[in-house]
Every structure is written in structure tokens, then in C-alpha cells.
N, C-alpha and C positions, 0 to 999 in steps of 0.2 A: 748612513743607514739609521733608521729610527730605533731608538732605545726603548723597549717596552717595560723596563725595570720598574718604573713607577706604578704601572698597572699591575704587574705581577705582584709587587709588594703589598699594594693595597688589597688586592684580592685575597692573598694568603693571610693577611691580618684578619680580615673579616671572616674568612672561611674557618680559620682557627678558632675565632670567637664563637661562631655558630656551632662548631664541633664540641665546644666545652660547655654550652648551655645545658641546663637541666631540661628534662622533658617538658615540665610545666611551662617554662619560658618559651620553648619552641612552640608549644601549642597555643600560647597566648598571642602569637602573631610573628615571632621572630622567624620561624621556618617559612611562613608565607612571604614575609618580606624578602628572605634570602632566595627563595624559589623564583619570585617575580624578578629579582635582579639577575639571577642565573639565566632565566629565560630570555631577558633583554640582551645580555651579553652574548648568549648563544645565537640569538637572531642577528645581532650585528656581526658576529664572526662568519655566519653563513652567508650574509650579504656581501662581506668583504671578499670571501673566497669564491663565491658563486654568484656574481652579479646577475640579476634578471631571473634567478630561480627563487621560488617560493620557499622561504625557511621553514623547516619542520620545527614544531614546538617541543621543547624539552619536557619530557614526561615527569610527573610527580612520582618520586620513589620513596617517599616517606620522610618524616621530620628528622630522622637521625642521618639521612643521606644528603641533606641540603648543603652542608658545608662542602662536601666533596663535589657535588654538582656545581656549586659556585666556582670552586677552584678549577675544575676542568673547563667550564665555559669561559671564565676569565683568562685562563692561560691559552685557550684556543684563540680568543679574540686578540690577545697580545701577539701571538705568533703570526696570525693572519694580517695584522696591521704592520708588523715588522717586515714581512715579506712584500707588502703592497708598496710602502714607502710613499713620499710626496707630501706636500703641505696640507692637503685635505685630510690625509691620513693622520698627521701630527694633531690636528684639530680633533679628530675622532678619538685619538688616544687620550687626549686631555679631557674630553668630555666623559669618556668611560671612567677615568680616574675620579672625576668630580661625582659621577653617578654612584660609584662604589663608596666613596667617602660619605656622601649624603645619606645613603642607605645605612651605613654604619652608625650614624648619628640617631637613627630611629630604631635600632635593634638594641 
């Protein structure tokens, strides 16, 4: 069975960082970066859970909510991938971890 721990850990680290940023840093772009990542992870989770269905876009809930949105979207993706299993899913998990870490370098 697929172990989603690396994705969960990377998402939680970045979400905690976003939650701790001051308003000014969030407004300068950190919140937008976090929301873009959360939306991408949510899109991937929906595609994994419901193949063939058009994913809904994660709404913008404000700069102070983006850390929570990221945590929920990332954990949803980790669980969807864990339940899916398979070699392609393992590659998707690795790609998601890379995406989270890359975004973290820009925030």
C-alpha cells in the first residue's frame, strides 16, 4: 500500500509556515502562491477520486485561510492516492511532494 506520509509532512510544514506569516507577507504574494498550490492539489485529488468528472475550483477564502486550505487539499490528495494504489499513483505522489517543496521555496 502507498505511504502518503511524505506528502502529508510536506503539506503540513508549508501550511504551518503560511499560518505563521504576517498579513503583509501574505498580501505580497505568499497567500496567492499557497492558494494556487491548494487549488492544484485539490484538482488532483478530485481527479484521483472521480476520474472523468470536471474538478471544482477551490474558492478563495481569504489570506488567513490559505494555510488551512492547503492542509485540507494536500491531505485529501494524500488519502485519495493512498486508496488508489499502483505505480502511476506512486509517481503522482512523488510529483505532488516536489510541487509542494518547490512552492515552499518561493514563499
